[in-house]
All heavy atoms as atom14 arrays in JSON, in Angstrom:
{
  "sequence": "MLISLIAAIRRYARYRSELASISRLDDRMLRDIGISRGELASRHYSGRRPYP",
  "atom14_mask": [
    [1, 1, 1, 1, 1, 1, 1, 1, 0, 0, 0, 0, 0, 0],
    [1, 1, 1, 1, 1, 1, 1, 1, 0, 0, 0, 0, 0, 0],
    [1, 1, 1, 1, 1, 1, 1, 1, 0, 0, 0, 0, 0, 0],
    [1, 1, 1, 1, 1, 1, 0, 0, 0, 0, 0, 0, 0, 0],
    [1, 1, 1, 1, 1, 1, 1, 1, 0, 0, 0, 0, 0, 0],
    [1, 1, 1, 1, 1, 1, 1, 1, 0, 0, 0, 0, 0, 0],
    [1, 1, 1, 1, 1, 0, 0, 0, 0, 0, 0, 0, 0, 0],
    [1, 1, 1, 1, 1, 0, 0, 0, 0, 0, 0, 0, 0, 0],
    [1, 1, 1, 1, 1, 1, 1, 1, 0, 0, 0, 0, 0, 0],
    [1, 1, 1, 1, 1, 1, 1, 1, 1, 1, 1, 0, 0, 0],
    [1, 1, 1, 1, 1, 1, 1, 1, 1, 1, 1, 0, 0, 0],
    [1, 1, 1, 1, 1, 1, 1, 1, 1, 1, 1, 1, 0, 0],
    [1, 1, 1, 1, 1, 0, 0, 0, 0, 0, 0, 0, 0, 0],
    [1, 1, 1, 1, 1, 1, 1, 1, 1, 1, 1, 0, 0, 0],
    [1, 1, 1, 1, 1, 1, 1, 1, 1, 1, 1, 1, 0, 0],
    [1, 1, 1, 1, 1, 1, 1, 1, 1, 1, 1, 0, 0, 0],
    [1, 1, 1, 1, 1, 1, 0, 0, 0, 0, 0, 0, 0, 0],
    [1, 1, 1, 1, 1, 1, 1, 1, 1, 0, 0, 0, 0, 0],
    [1, 1, 1, 1, 1, 1, 1, 1, 0, 0, 0, 0, 0, 0],
    [1, 1, 1, 1, 1, 0, 0, 0, 0, 0, 0, 0, 0, 0],
    [1, 1, 1, 1, 1, 1, 0, 0, 0, 0, 0, 0, 0, 0],
    [1, 1, 1, 1, 1, 1, 1, 1, 0, 0, 0, 0, 0, 0],
    [1, 1, 1, 1, 1, 1, 0, 0, 0, 0, 0, 0, 0, 0],
    [1, 1, 1, 1, 1, 1, 1, 1, 1, 1, 1, 0, 0, 0],
    [1, 1, 1, 1, 1, 1, 1, 1, 0, 0, 0, 0, 0, 0],
    [1, 1, 1, 1, 1, 1, 1, 1, 0, 0, 0, 0, 0, 0],
    [1, 1, 1, 1, 1, 1, 1, 1, 0, 0, 0, 0, 0, 0],
    [1, 1, 1, 1, 1, 1, 1, 1, 1, 1, 1, 0, 0, 0],
    [1, 1, 1, 1, 1, 1, 1, 1, 0, 0, 0, 0, 0, 0],
    [1, 1, 1, 1, 1, 1, 1, 1, 0, 0, 0, 0, 0, 0],
    [1, 1, 1, 1, 1, 1, 1, 1, 1, 1, 1, 0, 0, 0],
    [1, 1, 1, 1, 1, 1, 1, 1, 0, 0, 0, 0, 0, 0],
    [1, 1, 1, 1, 1, 1, 1, 1, 0, 0, 0, 0, 0, 0],
    [1, 1, 1, 1, 0, 0, 0, 0, 0, 0, 0, 0, 0, 0],
    [1, 1, 1, 1, 1, 1, 1, 1, 0, 0, 0, 0, 0, 0],
    [1, 1, 1, 1, 1, 1, 0, 0, 0, 0, 0, 0, 0, 0],
    [1, 1, 1, 1, 1, 1, 1, 1, 1, 1, 1, 0, 0, 0],
    [1, 1, 1, 1, 0, 0, 0, 0, 0, 0, 0, 0, 0, 0],
    [1, 1, 1, 1, 1, 1, 1, 1, 1, 0, 0, 0, 0, 0],
    [1, 1, 1, 1, 1, 1, 1, 1, 0, 0, 0, 0, 0, 0],
    [1, 1, 1, 1, 1, 0, 0, 0, 0, 0, 0, 0, 0, 0],
    [1, 1, 1, 1, 1, 1, 0, 0, 0, 0, 0, 0, 0, 0],
    [1, 1, 1, 1, 1, 1, 1, 1, 1, 1, 1, 0, 0, 0],
    [1, 1, 1, 1, 1, 1, 1, 1, 1, 1, 0, 0, 0, 0],
    [1, 1, 1, 1, 1, 1, 1, 1, 1, 1, 1, 1, 0, 0],
    [1, 1, 1, 1, 1, 1, 0, 0, 0, 0, 0, 0, 0, 0],
    [1, 1, 1, 1, 0, 0, 0, 0, 0, 0, 0, 0, 0, 0],
    [1, 1, 1, 1, 1, 1, 1, 1, 1, 1, 1, 0, 0, 0],
    [1, 1, 1, 1, 1, 1, 1, 1, 1, 1, 1, 0, 0, 0],
    [1, 1, 1, 1, 1, 1, 1, 0, 0, 0, 0, 0, 0, 0],
    [1, 1, 1, 1, 1, 1, 1, 1, 1, 1, 1, 1, 0, 0],
    [1, 1, 1, 1, 1, 1, 1, 0, 0, 0, 0, 0, 0, 0]
  ],
  "atom14_positions": [
    [[194.44, 111.76, 95.83], [193.68, 112.78, 95.18], [192.21, 112.54, 95.37], [191.47, 113.44, 95.71], [194.12, 112.81, 93.73], [193.36, 113.76, 92.87], [193.9, 115.45, 93.28], [193.19, 116.31, 91.98], [0.0, 0.0, 0.0], [0.0, 0.0, 0.0], [0.0, 0.0, 0.0], [0.0, 0.0, 0.0], [0.0, 0.0, 0.0], [0.0, 0.0, 0.0]],
    [[191.77, 111.33, 95.09], [190.31, 110.99, 95.2], [189.89, 111.13, 96.67], [188.79, 111.63, 96.96], [190.1, 109.58, 94.7], [188.63, 109.11, 94.74], [187.73, 110.07, 93.9], [188.53, 107.7, 94.26], [0.0, 0.0, 0.0], [0.0, 0.0, 0.0], [0.0, 0.0, 0.0], [0.0, 0.0, 0.0], [0.0, 0.0, 0.0], [0.0, 0.0, 0.0]],
    [[190.73, 110.74, 97.59], [190.38, 110.83, 99.02], [190.22, 112.29, 99.43], [189.25, 112.57, 100.16], [191.47, 110.13, 99.86], [191.36, 108.59, 99.58], [191.24, 110.37, 101.37], [192.54, 107.8, 100.23], [0.0, 0.0, 0.0], [0.0, 0.0, 0.0], [0.0, 0.0, 0.0], [0.0, 0.0, 0.0], [0.0, 0.0, 0.0], [0.0, 0.0, 0.0]],
    [[191.09, 113.13, 99.0], [190.96, 114.55, 99.37], [189.73, 115.17, 98.74], [189.06, 116.03, 99.35], [192.19, 115.33, 98.99], [192.42, 115.31, 97.6], [0.0, 0.0, 0.0], [0.0, 0.0, 0.0], [0.0, 0.0, 0.0], [0.0, 0.0, 0.0], [0.0, 0.0, 0.0], [0.0, 0.0, 0.0], [0.0, 0.0, 0.0], [0.0, 0.0, 0.0]],
    [[189.35, 114.76, 97.51], [188.12, 115.25, 96.91], [186.87, 114.79, 97.65], [186.0, 115.57, 97.92], [188.06, 114.76, 95.43], [186.79, 115.14, 94.65], [186.7, 116.67, 94.57], [186.82, 114.51, 93.31], [0.0, 0.0, 0.0], [0.0, 0.0, 0.0], [0.0, 0.0, 0.0], [0.0, 0.0, 0.0], [0.0, 0.0, 0.0], [0.0, 0.0, 0.0]],
    [[186.85, 113.55, 98.08], [185.75, 113.03, 98.87], [185.66, 113.77, 100.2], [184.58, 114.16, 100.63], [185.9, 111.51, 99.05], [185.68, 110.78, 97.72], [184.9, 111.01, 100.12], [186.03, 109.32, 97.77], [0.0, 0.0, 0.0], [0.0, 0.0, 0.0], [0.0, 0.0, 0.0], [0.0, 0.0, 0.0], [0.0, 0.0, 0.0], [0.0, 0.0, 0.0]],
    [[186.79, 114.03, 100.83], [186.8, 114.75, 102.09], [186.28, 116.17, 101.93], [185.52, 116.63, 102.74], [188.2, 114.8, 102.67], [0.0, 0.0, 0.0], [0.0, 0.0, 0.0], [0.0, 0.0, 0.0], [0.0, 0.0, 0.0], [0.0, 0.0, 0.0], [0.0, 0.0, 0.0], [0.0, 0.0, 0.0], [0.0, 0.0, 0.0], [0.0, 0.0, 0.0]],
    [[186.66, 116.85, 100.83], [186.17, 118.18, 100.56], [184.69, 118.22, 100.33], [183.92, 119.07, 100.85], [186.85, 118.77, 99.36], [0.0, 0.0, 0.0], [0.0, 0.0, 0.0], [0.0, 0.0, 0.0], [0.0, 0.0, 0.0], [0.0, 0.0, 0.0], [0.0, 0.0, 0.0], [0.0, 0.0, 0.0], [0.0, 0.0, 0.0], [0.0, 0.0, 0.0]],
    [[184.17, 117.17, 99.64], [182.72, 117.1, 99.35], [182.0, 116.88, 100.67], [180.92, 117.48, 100.91], [182.42, 115.99, 98.35], [182.92, 116.42, 96.97], [180.93, 115.68, 98.32], [182.93, 115.31, 95.94], [0.0, 0.0, 0.0], [0.0, 0.0, 0.0], [0.0, 0.0, 0.0], [0.0, 0.0, 0.0], [0.0, 0.0, 0.0], [0.0, 0.0, 0.0]],
    [[182.52, 116.04, 101.53], [181.89, 115.82, 102.85], [181.86, 117.05, 103.74], [180.88, 117.34, 104.38], [182.59, 114.65, 103.58], [182.32, 113.34, 103.01], [182.96, 112.24, 103.84], [182.57, 110.91, 103.29], [183.21, 109.83, 103.48], [184.34, 109.85, 104.23], [182.84, 108.73, 103.0], [0.0, 0.0, 0.0], [0.0, 0.0, 0.0], [0.0, 0.0, 0.0]],
    [[183.0, 117.78, 103.71], [183.05, 119.05, 104.49], [182.01, 120.03, 103.98], [181.31, 120.7, 104.77], [184.43, 119.69, 104.39], [185.47, 119.05, 105.32], [186.74, 119.89, 105.41], [187.3, 120.24, 104.09], [188.19, 119.57, 103.48], [188.59, 118.39, 103.98], [188.63, 119.97, 102.32], [0.0, 0.0, 0.0], [0.0, 0.0, 0.0], [0.0, 0.0, 0.0]],
    [[181.88, 120.17, 102.68], [180.91, 121.11, 102.09], [179.48, 120.68, 102.42], [178.65, 121.51, 102.76], [181.1, 121.18, 100.6], [180.16, 122.2, 99.96], [180.39, 123.56, 100.15], [179.1, 121.8, 99.21], [179.56, 124.45, 99.59], [178.23, 122.72, 98.63], [178.45, 124.08, 98.83], [177.6, 124.97, 98.29], [0.0, 0.0, 0.0], [0.0, 0.0, 0.0]],
    [[179.24, 119.36, 102.33], [177.87, 118.9, 102.68], [177.53, 119.13, 104.12], [176.43, 119.54, 104.45], [177.77, 117.37, 102.35], [0.0, 0.0, 0.0], [0.0, 0.0, 0.0], [0.0, 0.0, 0.0], [0.0, 0.0, 0.0], [0.0, 0.0, 0.0], [0.0, 0.0, 0.0], [0.0, 0.0, 0.0], [0.0, 0.0, 0.0], [0.0, 0.0, 0.0]],
    [[178.51, 118.97, 105.02], [178.31, 119.29, 106.46], [178.06, 120.71, 106.67], [177.15, 121.18, 107.4], [179.47, 118.77, 107.3], [179.27, 118.97, 108.76], [180.4, 118.4, 109.59], [181.71, 118.91, 109.2], [182.73, 118.13, 108.88], [182.65, 116.85, 108.97], [183.84, 118.68, 108.5], [0.0, 0.0, 0.0], [0.0, 0.0, 0.0], [0.0, 0.0, 0.0]],
    [[178.85, 121.59, 105.95], [178.63, 123.02, 106.07], [177.28, 123.42, 105.59], [176.6, 124.22, 106.24], [179.7, 123.75, 105.16], [179.36, 125.13, 104.84], [179.43, 126.15, 105.77], [178.87, 125.46, 103.56], [179.06, 127.47, 105.43], [178.54, 126.75, 103.17], [178.6, 127.74, 104.13], [178.26, 128.99, 103.81], [0.0, 0.0, 0.0], [0.0, 0.0, 0.0]],
    [[176.81, 122.88, 104.46], [175.48, 123.23, 103.98], [174.38, 122.79, 104.93], [173.43, 123.48, 105.15], [175.27, 122.61, 102.59], [176.14, 123.18, 101.47], [175.83, 124.57, 101.11], [174.44, 124.63, 100.65], [173.78, 125.7, 100.43], [174.32, 126.88, 100.65], [172.53, 125.67, 100.01], [0.0, 0.0, 0.0], [0.0, 0.0, 0.0], [0.0, 0.0, 0.0]],
    [[174.58, 121.6, 105.47], [173.6, 121.09, 106.47], [173.54, 122.0, 107.66], [172.41, 122.32, 108.21], [173.92, 119.7, 106.87], [173.16, 119.2, 107.88], [0.0, 0.0, 0.0], [0.0, 0.0, 0.0], [0.0, 0.0, 0.0], [0.0, 0.0, 0.0], [0.0, 0.0, 0.0], [0.0, 0.0, 0.0], [0.0, 0.0, 0.0], [0.0, 0.0, 0.0]],
    [[174.7, 122.38, 108.19], [174.72, 123.29, 109.4], [174.16, 124.65, 109.08], [173.44, 125.2, 109.91], [176.16, 123.38, 109.95], [176.68, 122.12, 110.53], [178.13, 122.1, 110.87], [178.83, 123.12, 110.59], [178.67, 121.07, 111.33], [0.0, 0.0, 0.0], [0.0, 0.0, 0.0], [0.0, 0.0, 0.0], [0.0, 0.0, 0.0], [0.0, 0.0, 0.0]],
    [[174.45, 125.21, 107.92], [173.87, 126.46, 107.54], [172.39, 126.4, 107.41], [171.66, 127.26, 107.9], [174.5, 126.91, 106.17], [174.03, 128.27, 105.64], [174.46, 129.4, 106.62], [174.52, 128.5, 104.27], [0.0, 0.0, 0.0], [0.0, 0.0, 0.0], [0.0, 0.0, 0.0], [0.0, 0.0, 0.0], [0.0, 0.0, 0.0], [0.0, 0.0, 0.0]],
    [[171.87, 125.3, 106.88], [170.42, 125.15, 106.76], [169.78, 125.06, 108.17], [168.75, 125.68, 108.46], [170.08, 123.91, 105.98], [0.0, 0.0, 0.0], [0.0, 0.0, 0.0], [0.0, 0.0, 0.0], [0.0, 0.0, 0.0], [0.0, 0.0, 0.0], [0.0, 0.0, 0.0], [0.0, 0.0, 0.0], [0.0, 0.0, 0.0], [0.0, 0.0, 0.0]],
    [[170.48, 124.35, 109.1], [169.93, 124.23, 110.45], [169.92, 125.6, 111.14], [168.88, 125.99, 111.78], [170.77, 123.3, 111.27], [170.69, 122.0, 110.78], [0.0, 0.0, 0.0], [0.0, 0.0, 0.0], [0.0, 0.0, 0.0], [0.0, 0.0, 0.0], [0.0, 0.0, 0.0], [0.0, 0.0, 0.0], [0.0, 0.0, 0.0], [0.0, 0.0, 0.0]],
    [[170.97, 126.32, 111.01], [171.06, 127.67, 111.68], [170.06, 128.61, 111.04], [169.43, 129.45, 111.71], [172.51, 128.22, 111.62], [173.39, 127.35, 112.51], [172.55, 129.64, 112.03], [174.84, 127.65, 112.38], [0.0, 0.0, 0.0], [0.0, 0.0, 0.0], [0.0, 0.0, 0.0], [0.0, 0.0, 0.0], [0.0, 0.0, 0.0], [0.0, 0.0, 0.0]],
    [[169.88, 128.52, 109.72], [168.95, 129.44, 109.01], [167.49, 129.25, 109.49], [166.72, 130.16, 109.35], [169.05, 129.17, 107.53], [170.29, 129.54, 107.06], [0.0, 0.0, 0.0], [0.0, 0.0, 0.0], [0.0, 0.0, 0.0], [0.0, 0.0, 0.0], [0.0, 0.0, 0.0], [0.0, 0.0, 0.0], [0.0, 0.0, 0.0], [0.0, 0.0, 0.0]],
    [[167.16, 128.06, 109.98], [165.82, 127.81, 110.48], [165.57, 128.45, 111.85], [164.39, 128.54, 112.24], [165.56, 126.31, 110.51], [165.35, 125.67, 109.16], [164.82, 124.27, 109.22], [165.81, 123.36, 109.82], [166.65, 122.68, 109.13], [166.72, 122.82, 107.81], [167.54, 121.88, 109.72], [0.0, 0.0, 0.0], [0.0, 0.0, 0.0], [0.0, 0.0, 0.0]],
    [[166.57, 128.86, 112.54], [166.38, 129.48, 113.87], [165.77, 130.88, 113.68], [165.99, 131.53, 112.68], [167.72, 129.62, 114.61], [168.48, 128.33, 114.92], [169.8, 128.63, 115.55], [167.64, 127.43, 115.82], [0.0, 0.0, 0.0], [0.0, 0.0, 0.0], [0.0, 0.0, 0.0], [0.0, 0.0, 0.0], [0.0, 0.0, 0.0], [0.0, 0.0, 0.0]],
    [[164.94, 131.29, 114.71], [164.41, 132.6, 114.61], [165.45, 133.62, 115.05], [166.48, 133.28, 115.59], [163.06, 132.71, 115.47], [163.27, 132.46, 116.92], [164.4, 132.55, 117.46], [162.25, 132.24, 117.58], [0.0, 0.0, 0.0], [0.0, 0.0, 0.0], [0.0, 0.0, 0.0], [0.0, 0.0, 0.0], [0.0, 0.0, 0.0], [0.0, 0.0, 0.0]],
    [[165.14, 134.9, 114.81], [166.08, 135.98, 115.14], [166.49, 136.02, 116.58], [167.62, 136.29, 116.92], [165.52, 137.35, 114.65], [165.47, 137.45, 113.18], [166.21, 136.75, 112.45], [164.65, 138.25, 112.65], [0.0, 0.0, 0.0], [0.0, 0.0, 0.0], [0.0, 0.0, 0.0], [0.0, 0.0, 0.0], [0.0, 0.0, 0.0], [0.0, 0.0, 0.0]],
    [[165.6, 135.71, 117.44], [165.92, 135.78, 118.92], [166.95, 134.67, 119.28], [167.9, 134.93, 119.99], [164.64, 135.62, 119.72], [164.94, 135.65, 121.23], [163.65, 135.58, 122.02], [164.03, 135.61, 123.46], [163.26, 135.21, 124.4], [161.99, 134.8, 124.15], [163.59, 135.31, 125.64], [0.0, 0.0, 0.0], [0.0, 0.0, 0.0], [0.0, 0.0, 0.0]],
    [[166.71, 133.49, 118.77], [167.65, 132.4, 119.01], [169.02, 132.69, 118.43], [170.1, 132.46, 119.03], [167.11, 131.1, 118.56], [165.87, 130.63, 119.28], [165.27, 129.03, 118.66], [166.23, 127.97, 119.69], [0.0, 0.0, 0.0], [0.0, 0.0, 0.0], [0.0, 0.0, 0.0], [0.0, 0.0, 0.0], [0.0, 0.0, 0.0], [0.0, 0.0, 0.0]],
    [[169.02, 133.3, 117.25], [170.34, 133.65, 116.64], [171.04, 134.71, 117.49], [172.27, 134.62, 117.7], [170.11, 134.23, 115.19], [169.69, 133.23, 114.16], [169.38, 133.92, 112.85], [170.77, 132.18, 113.91], [0.0, 0.0, 0.0], [0.0, 0.0, 0.0], [0.0, 0.0, 0.0], [0.0, 0.0, 0.0], [0.0, 0.0, 0.0], [0.0, 0.0, 0.0]],
    [[170.29, 135.66, 117.98], [170.84, 136.74, 118.85], [171.44, 136.11, 120.07], [172.45, 136.5, 120.58], [169.8, 137.75, 119.15], [170.31, 139.04, 119.7], [169.29, 140.12, 119.8], [168.01, 139.6, 120.26], [166.85, 139.73, 119.51], [166.89, 140.32, 118.31], [165.72, 139.27, 120.0], [0.0, 0.0, 0.0], [0.0, 0.0, 0.0], [0.0, 0.0, 0.0]],
    [[170.73, 135.08, 120.63], [171.19, 134.39, 121.88], [172.57, 133.75, 121.68], [173.37, 133.65, 122.6], [170.19, 133.39, 122.34], [168.97, 134.02, 123.01], [168.99, 135.2, 123.3], [167.97, 133.29, 123.18], [0.0, 0.0, 0.0], [0.0, 0.0, 0.0], [0.0, 0.0, 0.0], [0.0, 0.0, 0.0], [0.0, 0.0, 0.0], [0.0, 0.0, 0.0]],
    [[172.8, 133.26, 120.51], [174.08, 132.58, 120.28], [175.1, 133.52, 119.58], [176.2, 133.08, 119.29], [173.94, 131.3, 119.42], [173.34, 131.55, 118.07], [173.13, 130.24, 120.18], [173.27, 130.38, 117.11], [0.0, 0.0, 0.0], [0.0, 0.0, 0.0], [0.0, 0.0, 0.0], [0.0, 0.0, 0.0], [0.0, 0.0, 0.0], [0.0, 0.0, 0.0]],
    [[174.72, 134.78, 119.39], [175.66, 135.79, 118.92], [175.83, 135.88, 117.42], [176.87, 136.31, 116.96], [0.0, 0.0, 0.0], [0.0, 0.0, 0.0], [0.0, 0.0, 0.0], [0.0, 0.0, 0.0], [0.0, 0.0, 0.0], [0.0, 0.0, 0.0], [0.0, 0.0, 0.0], [0.0, 0.0, 0.0], [0.0, 0.0, 0.0], [0.0, 0.0, 0.0]],
    [[174.8, 135.46, 116.7], [174.86, 135.56, 115.22], [173.65, 136.32, 114.75], [172.55, 136.15, 115.25], [174.82, 134.13, 114.61], [176.02, 133.27, 115.11], [174.83, 134.18, 113.1], [175.95, 131.83, 114.67], [0.0, 0.0, 0.0], [0.0, 0.0, 0.0], [0.0, 0.0, 0.0], [0.0, 0.0, 0.0], [0.0, 0.0, 0.0], [0.0, 0.0, 0.0]],
    [[173.86, 137.2, 113.74], [172.67, 137.85, 113.11], [172.4, 137.21, 111.78], [173.27, 136.56, 111.17], [173.0, 139.34, 112.91], [173.93, 139.51, 111.9], [0.0, 0.0, 0.0], [0.0, 0.0, 0.0], [0.0, 0.0, 0.0], [0.0, 0.0, 0.0], [0.0, 0.0, 0.0], [0.0, 0.0, 0.0], [0.0, 0.0, 0.0], [0.0, 0.0, 0.0]],
    [[171.23, 137.35, 111.33], [170.81, 136.74, 110.0], [171.69, 137.34, 108.92], [172.03, 136.69, 107.94], [169.32, 137.1, 109.73], [168.81, 136.14, 108.69], [167.36, 135.9, 108.74], [166.83, 135.42, 110.0], [166.8, 134.12, 110.34], [167.38, 133.24, 109.56], [166.31, 133.73, 111.52], [0.0, 0.0, 0.0], [0.0, 0.0, 0.0], [0.0, 0.0, 0.0]],
    [[172.04, 138.63, 109.02], [172.94, 139.26, 108.02], [174.3, 138.63, 107.96], [174.86, 138.5, 106.89], [0.0, 0.0, 0.0], [0.0, 0.0, 0.0], [0.0, 0.0, 0.0], [0.0, 0.0, 0.0], [0.0, 0.0, 0.0], [0.0, 0.0, 0.0], [0.0, 0.0, 0.0], [0.0, 0.0, 0.0], [0.0, 0.0, 0.0], [0.0, 0.0, 0.0]],
    [[174.8, 138.18, 109.1], [176.1, 137.49, 109.12], [176.05, 136.18, 108.39], [176.96, 135.73, 107.71], [176.57, 137.26, 110.55], [177.07, 138.53, 111.21], [177.41, 138.25, 112.68], [176.57, 137.74, 113.41], [178.56, 138.56, 112.99], [0.0, 0.0, 0.0], [0.0, 0.0, 0.0], [0.0, 0.0, 0.0], [0.0, 0.0, 0.0], [0.0, 0.0, 0.0]],
    [[174.89, 135.47, 108.51], [174.72, 134.21, 107.81], [174.77, 134.48, 106.29], [175.43, 133.78, 105.53], [173.39, 133.53, 108.14], [173.25, 133.03, 109.54], [171.84, 132.42, 109.75], [174.28, 131.93, 109.8], [0.0, 0.0, 0.0], [0.0, 0.0, 0.0], [0.0, 0.0, 0.0], [0.0, 0.0, 0.0], [0.0, 0.0, 0.0], [0.0, 0.0, 0.0]],
    [[174.05, 135.46, 105.84], [174.04, 135.8, 104.4], [175.38, 136.24, 103.89], [175.81, 135.8, 102.83], [172.97, 136.84, 104.13], [0.0, 0.0, 0.0], [0.0, 0.0, 0.0], [0.0, 0.0, 0.0], [0.0, 0.0, 0.0], [0.0, 0.0, 0.0], [0.0, 0.0, 0.0], [0.0, 0.0, 0.0], [0.0, 0.0, 0.0], [0.0, 0.0, 0.0]],
    [[176.05, 137.07, 104.64], [177.33, 137.63, 104.2], [178.37, 136.48, 104.15], [179.23, 136.42, 103.28], [177.8, 138.72, 105.04], [178.12, 138.31, 106.37], [0.0, 0.0, 0.0], [0.0, 0.0, 0.0], [0.0, 0.0, 0.0], [0.0, 0.0, 0.0], [0.0, 0.0, 0.0], [0.0, 0.0, 0.0], [0.0, 0.0, 0.0], [0.0, 0.0, 0.0]],
    [[178.36, 135.58, 105.1], [179.31, 134.51, 105.11], [179.06, 133.56, 103.89], [179.92, 133.06, 103.26], [179.2, 133.68, 106.42], [180.25, 132.63, 106.52], [180.14, 132.03, 107.92], [180.68, 132.99, 108.85], [181.8, 132.78, 109.56], [182.52, 131.71, 109.37], [182.23, 133.68, 110.36], [0.0, 0.0, 0.0], [0.0, 0.0, 0.0], [0.0, 0.0, 0.0]],
    [[177.76, 133.36, 103.61], [177.36, 132.44, 102.54], [177.73, 133.05, 101.16], [178.16, 132.32, 100.23], [175.85, 132.16, 102.6], [175.36, 131.27, 101.55], [175.77, 129.93, 101.41], [174.54, 131.44, 100.51], [175.19, 129.37, 100.38], [174.42, 130.3, 99.79], [0.0, 0.0, 0.0], [0.0, 0.0, 0.0], [0.0, 0.0, 0.0], [0.0, 0.0, 0.0]],
    [[177.52, 134.34, 100.93], [177.7, 134.89, 99.64], [179.02, 135.73, 99.5], [179.26, 136.29, 98.42], [176.54, 135.89, 99.35], [175.23, 135.17, 99.18], [174.2, 135.35, 100.13], [175.0, 134.32, 98.12], [173.03, 134.62, 100.0], [173.83, 133.65, 97.97], [172.83, 133.78, 98.91], [171.64, 133.14, 98.8], [0.0, 0.0, 0.0], [0.0, 0.0, 0.0]],
    [[179.79, 135.74, 100.48], [181.02, 136.58, 100.44], [182.12, 136.07, 99.54], [183.04, 136.79, 99.19], [181.57, 136.77, 101.85], [182.14, 135.55, 102.29], [0.0, 0.0, 0.0], [0.0, 0.0, 0.0], [0.0, 0.0, 0.0], [0.0, 0.0, 0.0], [0.0, 0.0, 0.0], [0.0, 0.0, 0.0], [0.0, 0.0, 0.0], [0.0, 0.0, 0.0]],
    [[182.06, 134.84, 99.2], [183.14, 134.25, 98.43], [184.27, 133.71, 99.32], [185.24, 133.1, 98.85], [0.0, 0.0, 0.0], [0.0, 0.0, 0.0], [0.0, 0.0, 0.0], [0.0, 0.0, 0.0], [0.0, 0.0, 0.0], [0.0, 0.0, 0.0], [0.0, 0.0, 0.0], [0.0, 0.0, 0.0], [0.0, 0.0, 0.0], [0.0, 0.0, 0.0]],
    [[184.21, 134.01, 100.64], [185.2, 133.45, 101.55], [184.97, 131.96, 101.69], [183.89, 131.46, 101.56], [185.06, 134.07, 102.94], [185.48, 135.46, 103.01], [185.42, 136.04, 104.4], [184.03, 136.06, 104.78], [183.56, 136.38, 105.93], [184.38, 136.74, 106.86], [182.29, 136.4, 106.23], [0.0, 0.0, 0.0], [0.0, 0.0, 0.0], [0.0, 0.0, 0.0]],
    [[186.03, 131.27, 101.9], [185.89, 129.77, 102.07], [185.06, 129.54, 103.29], [185.47, 129.85, 104.44], [187.29, 129.21, 102.18], [187.25, 127.73, 102.18], [188.65, 127.15, 102.1], [188.49, 125.71, 102.17], [189.55, 124.91, 102.08], [190.73, 125.43, 102.01], [189.41, 123.6, 102.2], [0.0, 0.0, 0.0], [0.0, 0.0, 0.0], [0.0, 0.0, 0.0]],
    [[183.87, 128.97, 103.19], [182.95, 128.81, 104.27], [183.21, 127.63, 105.19], [182.56, 127.45, 106.21], [181.59, 128.64, 103.57], [181.95, 127.97, 102.29], [183.26, 128.57, 101.91], [0.0, 0.0, 0.0], [0.0, 0.0, 0.0], [0.0, 0.0, 0.0], [0.0, 0.0, 0.0], [0.0, 0.0, 0.0], [0.0, 0.0, 0.0], [0.0, 0.0, 0.0]],
    [[184.13, 126.79, 104.82], [184.36, 125.58, 105.63], [185.92, 125.33, 105.65], [186.61, 125.7, 104.78], [183.64, 124.38, 105.08], [183.86, 124.13, 103.65], [184.88, 123.36, 103.17], [183.07, 124.78, 102.64], [185.14, 123.17, 101.84], [183.34, 124.63, 101.3], [184.36, 123.79, 100.89], [184.58, 123.6, 99.57], [0.0, 0.0, 0.0], [0.0, 0.0, 0.0]],
    [[186.31, 124.66, 106.7], [187.77, 124.36, 106.87], [188.33, 123.44, 105.82], [187.69, 122.78, 105.19], [187.87, 123.82, 108.29], [186.52, 123.48, 108.72], [185.58, 124.17, 107.86], [0.0, 0.0, 0.0], [0.0, 0.0, 0.0], [0.0, 0.0, 0.0], [0.0, 0.0, 0.0], [0.0, 0.0, 0.0], [0.0, 0.0, 0.0], [0.0, 0.0, 0.0]]
  ]
}
């Protein structure tokens, strides 16, 4: 139980770190990799599980 909790916390921390990194990219770079700023916001606030 404790191990799965620690794993979930690590996944969430990695997700937040990756989201912060992607959020710092400008709109042109996001477009180059096929993501829009709106998609970042909708994924973050949608209530969907944001990480595996």
